[in-house]
KOLVEX-409634 format. One record per residue (C-alpha): x, y, z; residue in one letter. Coordinates in steps of 0.001 Angstrom, whole numbers. Layout:
{east->X; north->Y; up->Z; resn->A}
...
This chain:
{east->-3071; north->33998; up->6127; resn->X}
{east->-5790; north->34550; up->3593; resn->X}
{east->-2921; north->35062; up->863; resn->X}
{east->-2380; north->31323; up->1022; resn->X}
{east->-5643; north->30978; up->-1001; resn->X}
{east->-4256; north->32883; up->-4176; resn->X}
{east->-3493; north->29678; up->-5763; resn->X}
{east->-6449; north->27682; up->-4870; resn->X}
{east->-7970; north->25956; up->-8045; resn->X}
{east->-11383; north->23970; up->-8392; resn->X}
{east->-11232; north->20659; up->-9840; resn->X}
{east->-14134; north->21053; up->-12450; resn->X}
{east->-16682; north->23659; up->-13272; resn->X}
{east->-19705; north->22959; up->-15538; resn->X}
{east->-22531; north->24788; up->-16755; resn->X}
{east->-26278; north->23174; up->-16768; resn->X}
{east->-27199; north->22939; up->-20794; resn->X}
{east->-30668; north->22016; up->-19279; resn->X}
{east->-30923; north->24884; up->-17022; resn->X}
{east->-34478; north->26080; up->-17005; resn->X}
{east->-35521; north->27515; up->-13343; resn->X}
{east->-39485; north->27071; up->-13033; resn->X}
{east->-40877; north->27857; up->-9730; resn->X}
{east->-44392; north->26241; up->-10234; resn->X}
{east->-42538; north->23196; up->-11439; resn->X}
{east->-40369; north->23224; up->-8443; resn->X}
{east->-43256; north->24001; up->-5934; resn->X}
{east->-45301; north->21161; up->-7744; resn->X}
{east->-42474; north->18654; up->-6686; resn->X}
{east->-42151; north->20168; up->-3039; resn->X}
{east->-45384; north->22014; up->-2354; resn->X}
{east->-46090; north->25225; up->-474; resn->X}
{east->-48307; north->23279; up->1844; resn->X}
{east->-45087; north->20919; up->2640; resn->X}
{east->-43111; north->24095; up->3081; resn->X}
{east->-45507; north->26078; up->5060; resn->X}
{east->-46196; north->23440; up->7394; resn->X}
{east->-42270; north->22634; up->7937; resn->X}
{east->-41766; north->26381; up->8987; resn->X}
{east->-44717; north->26747; up->11152; resn->X}
{east->-44072; north->23477; up->13099; resn->X}
{east->-40477; north->23910; up->13538; resn->X}
{east->-40710; north->27353; up->14722; resn->X}
{east->-43135; north->26349; up->17245; resn->X}
{east->-40456; north->24106; up->18934; resn->X}
{east->-38798; north->24986; up->22339; resn->X}
{east->-35630; north->27006; up->21619; resn->X}
{east->-36324; north->27739; up->18126; resn->X}
{east->-34580; north->30708; up->16603; resn->X}
{east->-33294; north->32046; up->13467; resn->X}
{east->-29595; north->31204; up->13050; resn->X}
{east->-27558; north->34008; up->12392; resn->X}
{east->-26748; north->35386; up->8911; resn->X}
{east->-23033; north->36804; up->8998; resn->X}
{east->-21214; north->38864; up->6598; resn->X}
{east->-17883; north->37694; up->5568; resn->X}
{east->-16808; north->41338; up->4925; resn->X}
{east->-12867; north->40748; up->4743; resn->X}
{east->-13448; north->38295; up->2231; resn->X}
{east->-15804; north->40463; up->360; resn->X}
{east->-13056; north->43264; up->318; resn->X}
{east->-10645; north->40874; up->-964; resn->X}
{east->-12777; north->39289; up->-3865; resn->X}
{east->-14344; north->42833; up->-4683; resn->X}
{east->-17929; north->41714; up->-3890; resn->X}
{east->-20655; north->43648; up->-2486; resn->X}
{east->-21790; north->41228; up->72; resn->X}
{east->-20919; north->37611; up->950; resn->X}
{east->-23477; north->36340; up->3303; resn->X}
{east->-22859; north->33200; up->5641; resn->X}
{east->-25763; north->31310; up->7262; resn->X}
{east->-24095; north->29929; up->10338; resn->X}
{east->-26089; north->26676; up->11121; resn->X}
{east->-23642; north->25898; up->14154; resn->X}
{east->-26224; north->27434; up->16306; resn->X}
{east->-29091; north->25368; up->15111; resn->X}
{east->-30772; north->23860; up->18356; resn->X}
{east->-27434; north->22810; up->19935; resn->X}
{east->-27059; north->20255; up->17384; resn->X}
{east->-24463; north->22313; up->15639; resn->X}
{east->-26090; north->21425; up->11977; resn->X}
{east->-28802; north->22530; up->9695; resn->X}
{east->-29759; north->18819; up->9615; resn->X}
{east->-31552; north->19617; up->12827; resn->X}
{east->-34427; north->20927; up->10671; resn->X}
{east->-34880; north->17799; up->8590; resn->X}
{east->-34692; north->14400; up->10500; resn->X}
{east->-36315; north->15715; up->13539; resn->X}
{east->-39126; north->17210; up->11884; resn->X}
{east->-39643; north->13830; up->9827; resn->X}
{east->-39734; north->12012; up->12875; resn->X}
{east->-42387; north->14142; up->14281; resn->X}
{east->-44571; north->13973; up->11075; resn->X}
{east->-44425; north->10201; up->10592; resn->X}
{east->-44799; north->9099; up->14019; resn->X}
{east->-47149; north->11754; up->15363; resn->X}
{east->-45412; north->10923; up->18698; resn->X}
{east->-46748; north->7536; up->18962; resn->X}
{east->-44562; north->5852; up->21673; resn->X}
{east->-44906; north->2376; up->20135; resn->X}
{east->-43020; north->3261; up->16890; resn->X}
{east->-39289; north->2929; up->16755; resn->X}
{east->-37558; north->4850; up->14189; resn->X}
{east->-34388; north->3925; up->12231; resn->X}
{east->-32007; north->5597; up->9613; resn->X}
{east->-28418; north->5434; up->8277; resn->X}
{east->-26201; north->8429; up->8439; resn->X}
{east->-22831; north->9832; up->8098; resn->X}
{east->-23374; north->11843; up->11168; resn->X}
{east->-25553; north->14897; up->11239; resn->X}
{east->-28772; north->13289; up->9939; resn->X}
{east->-28581; north->10558; up->12438; resn->X}
{east->-28220; north->13290; up->15281; resn->X}
{east->-31327; north->14899; up->14159; resn->X}
{east->-33233; north->11728; up->14009; resn->X}
{east->-31995; north->10691; up->17519; resn->X}
{east->-32836; north->14026; up->18620; resn->X}
{east->-36315; north->14138; up->17316; resn->X}
{east->-36777; north->10801; up->18721; resn->X}
{east->-35777; north->11553; up->22004; resn->X}
{east->-38080; north->15043; up->21984; resn->X}
{east->-40947; north->12654; up->21400; resn->X}
{east->-39756; north->9637; up->23890; resn->X}
{east->-39461; north->7165; up->21026; resn->X}
{east->-36613; north->4433; up->20722; resn->X}
{east->-34177; north->5108; up->17825; resn->X}
{east->-31672; north->2756; up->15722; resn->X}
{east->-29098; north->4403; up->13880; resn->X}
{east->-26971; north->2619; up->11273; resn->X}
{east->-23546; north->3954; up->10629; resn->X}
{east->-20724; north->2622; up->8339; resn->X}
{east->-17193; north->1769; up->9664; resn->X}
{east->-15819; north->5205; up->8263; resn->X}
{east->-18147; north->7222; up->10280; resn->X}
{east->-16028; north->8535; up->13350; resn->X}
{east->-16483; north->7483; up->17062; resn->X}
{east->-17093; north->11218; up->18076; resn->X}
{east->-20326; north->11272; up->15926; resn->X}
{east->-21358; north->7761; up->17168; resn->X}
{east->-21233; north->9053; up->20621; resn->X}
{east->-23064; north->12157; up->20122; resn->X}
{east->-25934; north->10031; up->18772; resn->X}
{east->-25736; north->7689; up->21824; resn->X}
{east->-25926; north->10518; up->24084; resn->X}
{east->-29418; north->11194; up->22745; resn->X}
{east->-30570; north->7690; up->23423; resn->X}
{east->-29982; north->6253; up->20087; resn->X}
{east->-28871; north->2650; up->19815; resn->X}
{east->-25938; north->3003; up->17245; resn->X}
{east->-25042; north->-29; up->14857; resn->X}
{east->-21790; north->-53; up->12939; resn->X}
{east->-21893; north->-1870; up->9511; resn->X}
{east->-18753; north->-2859; up->7613; resn->X}
{east->-18222; north->-973; up->4136; resn->X}
{east->-19575; north->2453; up->3390; resn->X}
{east->-22536; north->4492; up->3758; resn->X}
{east->-24649; north->2621; up->1053; resn->X}
{east->-23818; north->-550; up->2984; resn->X}
{east->-25095; north->1067; up->6056; resn->X}
{east->-28431; north->2193; up->4418; resn->X}
{east->-28977; north->-1573; up->2781; resn->X}
{east->-28566; north->-2909; up->6439; resn->X}
{east->-31007; north->-253; up->7696; resn->X}
{east->-33732; north->-1156; up->5067; resn->X}
{east->-33024; north->-5030; up->6110; resn->X}
{east->-33373; north->-4746; up->9688; resn->X}
{east->-36335; north->-2053; up->9738; resn->X}
{east->-38372; north->-4138; up->7474; resn->X}
{east->-37968; north->-7352; up->9539; resn->X}
{east->-38654; north->-5644; up->12782; resn->X}
{east->-41157; north->-2989; up->11467; resn->X}
{east->-39228; north->144; up->12354; resn->X}
{east->-40223; north->3482; up->10794; resn->X}
{east->-37118; north->4367; up->8444; resn->X}
{east->-36474; north->8184; up->8713; resn->X}
{east->-34024; north->8523; up->5799; resn->X}
{east->-33074; north->11622; up->3731; resn->X}
{east->-32616; north->9500; up->743; resn->X}
{east->-35590; north->8806; up->-1717; resn->X}
{east->-35621; north->5610; up->-3551; resn->X}
{east->-38493; north->4153; up->-5546; resn->X}
{east->-41874; north->4284; up->-3457; resn->X}
{east->-39942; north->5902; up->-580; resn->X}
{east->-40460; north->9921; up->-1335; resn->X}
{east->-42458; north->11216; up->1599; resn->X}
{east->-39980; north->11246; up->4420; resn->X}
{east->-37389; north->12716; up->2015; resn->X}
{east->-39854; north->15500; up->962; resn->X}
{east->-40596; north->16259; up->4691; resn->X}
{east->-36988; north->16554; up->5345; resn->X}
{east->-36064; north->18791; up->2506; resn->X}
{east->-39364; north->20984; up->3627; resn->X}
{east->-37548; north->21400; up->6913; resn->X}
{east->-34264; north->22505; up->5116; resn->X}
{east->-36110; north->25278; up->3361; resn->X}
{east->-36644; north->26927; up->6666; resn->X}
{east->-32879; north->28247; up->6313; resn->X}
{east->-34260; north->30185; up->3010; resn->X}
{east->-37606; north->31678; up->4936; resn->X}
{east->-35289; north->32875; up->7576; resn->X}
{east->-33015; north->34578; up->5249; resn->X}
{east->-35714; north->36092; up->3324; resn->X}
{east->-36183; north->38087; up->6699; resn->X}
{east->-33008; north->38628; up->7627; resn->X}
{east->-31837; north->40818; up->4560; resn->X}
{east->-33548; north->42614; up->1740; resn->X}
{east->-30538; north->42499; up->-582; resn->X}
{east->-31112; north->40792; up->-3901; resn->X}
{east->-29131; north->37486; up->-3755; resn->X}
{east->-27267; north->37115; up->-6989; resn->X}
{east->-25599; north->33920; up->-6328; resn->X}
{east->-26202; north->30779; up->-3912; resn->X}
{east->-23262; north->28426; up->-3511; resn->X}
{east->-24856; north->25064; up->-1927; resn->X}
{east->-23080; north->21687; up->-952; resn->X}
{east->-24451; north->18527; up->-2388; resn->X}
{east->-24210; north->14923; up->-1096; resn->X}
{east->-27159; north->13331; up->-2011; resn->X}
{east->-28678; north->16429; up->-2943; resn->X}
{east->-31351; north->16986; up->-330; resn->X}
{east->-30100; north->20167; up->1221; resn->X}
{east->-29546; north->21735; up->-2371; resn->X}
{east->-32924; north->20714; up->-3522; resn->X}
{east->-34488; north->22284; up->172; resn->X}
{east->-32745; north->25483; up->-457; resn->X}
{east->-33913; north->25823; up->-4247; resn->X}
{east->-37588; north->25019; up->-3203; resn->X}
{east->-37150; north->27701; up->-408; resn->X}
{east->-35877; north->30269; up->-3272; resn->X}
{east->-38561; north->29347; up->-5368; resn->X}
{east->-40992; north->30318; up->-2740; resn->X}
{east->-39280; north->32793; up->-608; resn->X}
{east->-36955; north->34829; up->-3220; resn->X}
{east->-38658; north->37444; up->-5531; resn->X}
{east->-35547; north->37198; up->-8039; resn->X}
{east->-33665; north->34076; up->-9011; resn->X}
{east->-30161; north->33779; up->-8263; resn->X}
{east->-27570; north->31554; up->-10046; resn->X}
{east->-27459; north->28372; up->-8342; resn->X}
{east->-24128; north->26779; up->-8179; resn->X}
{east->-23602; north->23136; up->-6410; resn->X}
{east->-20506; north->22418; up->-4888; resn->X}
{east->-19199; north->18868; up->-4162; resn->X}
{east->-15832; north->16722; up->-3451; resn->X}
{east->-13826; north->16186; up->-6492; resn->X}
{east->-14112; north->12352; up->-5662; resn->X}
{east->-17929; north->12323; up->-5477; resn->X}
{east->-19547; north->14402; up->-8094; resn->X}
{east->-22761; north->12646; up->-8261; resn->X}
{east->-24544; north->15865; up->-8964; resn->X}
{east->-22012; north->17175; up->-11634; resn->X}
{east->-21865; north->13995; up->-13396; resn->X}
{east->-25920; north->13631; up->-13688; resn->X}
{east->-26150; north->17035; up->-14656; resn->X}
{east->-23342; north->16822; up->-17361; resn->X}
{east->-24994; north->13626; up->-18606; resn->X}
{east->-28795; north->14984; up->-18566; resn->X}
{east->-29928; north->12130; up->-16294; resn->X}
{east->-29080; north->10378; up->-12960; resn->X}
{east->-25423; north->9079; up->-13125; resn->X}
{east->-23967; north->6814; up->-10095; resn->X}
{east->-20422; north->7671; up->-9127; resn->X}
{east->-17821; north->4899; up->-7973; resn->X}
{east->-16030; north->6843; up->-4967; resn->X}
{east->-12530; north->5523; up->-5331; resn->X}
{east->-11244; north->7674; up->-2117; resn->X}
{east->-13453; north->8976; up->465; resn->X}
{east->-13477; north->12615; up->1074; resn->X}
{east->-12776; north->14210; up->4428; resn->X}
{east->-16274; north->15994; up->3762; resn->X}
{east->-17908; north->12678; up->4986; resn->X}
{east->-21525; north->13962; up->4810; resn->X}
{east->-20810; north->14977; up->1267; resn->X}
{east->-18964; north->11720; up->218; resn->X}
{east->-22100; north->10385; up->-1687; resn->X}
{east->-22101; north->8347; up->-4877; resn->X}
{east->-25604; north->8778; up->-6007; resn->X}
{east->-28403; north->11660; up->-6037; resn->X}
{east->-31364; north->10807; up->-4227; resn->X}
{east->-34565; north->10796; up->-6587; resn->X}
{east->-36803; north->13460; up->-5230; resn->X}
{east->-33918; north->16197; up->-5092; resn->X}
{east->-32785; north->15072; up->-8844; resn->X}
{east->-36219; north->16379; up->-9736; resn->X}
{east->-35453; north->19608; up->-8585; resn->X}
{east->-32024; north->20131; up->-9105; resn->X}
{east->-31589; north->18688; up->-13013; resn->X}
{east->-33299; north->21881; up->-14155; resn->X}
{east->-32862; north->24183; up->-11213; resn->X}
{east->-28890; north->24302; up->-10879; resn->X}
{east->-27026; north->26817; up->-12950; resn->X}
{east->-23452; north->25514; up->-12707; resn->X}
{east->-21684; north->22877; up->-10565; resn->X}
{east->-18111; north->22836; up->-9076; resn->X}
{east->-16020; north->20455; up->-7690; resn->X}
{east->-13149; north->20782; up->-5298; resn->X}
{east->-10259; north->18775; up->-3551; resn->X}
{east->-9919; north->18215; up->154; resn->X}
{east->-6603; north->20261; up->99; resn->X}
{east->-8168; north->23553; up->1256; resn->X}
{east->-10467; north->22360; up->4038; resn->X}
{east->-8141; north->22737; up->7015; resn->X}
{east->-7003; north->26170; up->5892; resn->X}
{east->-10588; north->27512; up->5493; resn->X}
{east->-11662; north->26148; up->8894; resn->X}
{east->-8589; north->28108; up->10442; resn->X}
{east->-9771; north->31481; up->8309; resn->X}
{east->-12987; north->31243; up->9836; resn->X}
{east->-12110; north->30463; up->13275; resn->X}
{east->-9399; north->33122; up->13228; resn->X}
{east->-11648; north->35945; up->11947; resn->X}
{east->-9763; north->36229; up->8985; resn->X}
{east->-12680; north->36156; up->6523; resn->X}
{east->-15026; north->38290; up->8865; resn->X}
{east->-15005; north->40348; up->12018; resn->X}
{east->-16226; north->37382; up->13950; resn->X}
{east->-14681; north->34050; up->14644; resn->X}
{east->-16814; north->31631; up->13260; resn->X}
{east->-16773; north->27692; up->14073; resn->X}
{east->-17239; north->26354; up->10840; resn->X}
{east->-16915; north->22172; up->10503; resn->X}
{east->-15410; north->20632; up->7475; resn->X}
{east->-18913; north->20647; up->5439; resn->X}
{east->-19142; north->24336; up->5822; resn->X}
{east->-15991; north->25064; up->4038; resn->X}
{east->-17011; north->24130; up->193; resn->X}
{east->-18837; north->27273; up->-498; resn->X}
{east->-15826; north->29644; up->381; resn->X}
{east->-13305; north->27292; up->-1201; resn->X}
{east->-15136; north->27138; up->-4350; resn->X}
{east->-15801; north->31204; up->-4499; resn->X}
{east->-12235; north->31637; up->-3945; resn->X}
{east->-10987; north->29162; up->-6441; resn->X}
{east->-13612; north->30770; up->-8881; resn->X}
{east->-12154; north->34200; up->-8216; resn->X}
{east->-8844; north->32944; up->-8984; resn->X}
{east->-9988; north->31686; up->-12568; resn->X}
{east->-10702; north->35261; up->-14240; resn->X}
{east->-12562; north->33626; up->-17058; resn->X}
{east->-14740; north->31411; up->-14675; resn->X}
{east->-15434; north->34798; up->-12464; resn->X}
{east->-16573; north->36758; up->-15401; resn->X}
{east->-18657; north->33841; up->-17064; resn->X}
{east->-20552; north->33503; up->-13542; resn->X}
{east->-21098; north->37154; up->-13542; resn->X}
{east->-19589; north->37977; up->-10328; resn->X}
{east->-18754; north->41832; up->-9815; resn->X}
{east->-18679; north->44488; up->-7336; resn->X}
{east->-22473; north->44360; up->-7068; resn->X}
{east->-22601; north->40663; up->-6471; resn->X}
{east->-24547; north->39662; up->-3091; resn->X}
{east->-23344; north->35763; up->-2531; resn->X}
{east->-25006; north->33360; up->-173; resn->X}
{east->-22950; north->30647; up->1452; resn->X}
{east->-24412; north->28014; up->3468; resn->X}
{east->-22425; north->27318; up->6603; resn->X}
{east->-23967; north->23988; up->7243; resn->X}
{east->-22415; north->22895; up->10523; resn->X}
{east->-19984; north->23997; up->13238; resn->X}
{east->-17944; north->21551; up->15148; resn->X}
{east->-20426; north->18642; up->14902; resn->X}
{east->-17374; north->16414; up->14799; resn->X}
{east->-15398; north->17989; up->17681; resn->X}
{east->-12316; north->15462; up->17195; resn->X}
{east->-12043; north->15961; up->13547; resn->X}
{east->-12628; north->19733; up->14015; resn->X}
{east->-9703; north->20143; up->16433; resn->X}
{east->-7535; north->17992; up->14267; resn->X}
{east->-8301; north->20189; up->11004; resn->X}
{east->-7955; north->23223; up->13043; resn->X}
{east->-4637; north->22398; up->14361; resn->X}
{east->-2922; north->20703; up->11368; resn->X}
């Protein structure tokens, strides 16, 4: 079945003309102190354990690459997503467990689930704003954690605006993974939580990672990963950001050398990545630290979910949700373009890191894509 991927293509691929990876600048934006505290706090939580770093050894053989590592975040705190590291940590840091505080957020799913879980851990009330496009399955998971879920007409931005209005009116603490003017602390805390993945990876392998392909929505995970690389990796890999073709705000911003908003004409199946604007704090890190940007269509998501589930990429069967597929899709698509593969210096000595950022967090959508 893997032969089906021989004709896969990326939609767009650019290199960053302003690329200049500087550890000190990155760690000035997201400090060692922030990163250290995030790891020390999160690793002290009940049921904390490193998520697996798997080898996609069958794909390695197919692409002629030394190692393809897959960080399997489906095992993170029973929340099935890397987001467990961000929102829940920010809830703890901002509220200090004060039971009088009510937390709120807007979400496409996984971040809200993390905030709801973090609130439940501390016995706090939680208000979650979602757009009408967020699935009932994701809403129900947040409700199970005790959150009040408010559905807002329109897209993610509409839900975020409503969250801001209601939170100001009711004096709720907004725990948002998106930064805006005068709202940077919580996004920094969230990104610090995401850097825990890189701390773990630095302990899980001594191989020199030559390439990292990381997903971007508003850019929080990508920036958290890059900050982790700046702190924990001795050598700097090529850092490739992958996005949906219709929501390529990082690519457009890097291409233009300034924050560029994208008008999303058609929402991607990659709901958590279907974002039209890069967040302010991540942009400070991404603009010089990302070496390349690539975009993909939704056409190959279902097949990739099946490849993972049927052990066609590795010895093990892997439960990877829709947002876990872009790294694999873009890697295969770049391999199919001989010039791109060479220009990015992929070869038999390459060690590639992919972030399997979620499992079947939306079980209904997962089953639909798996069985389509």
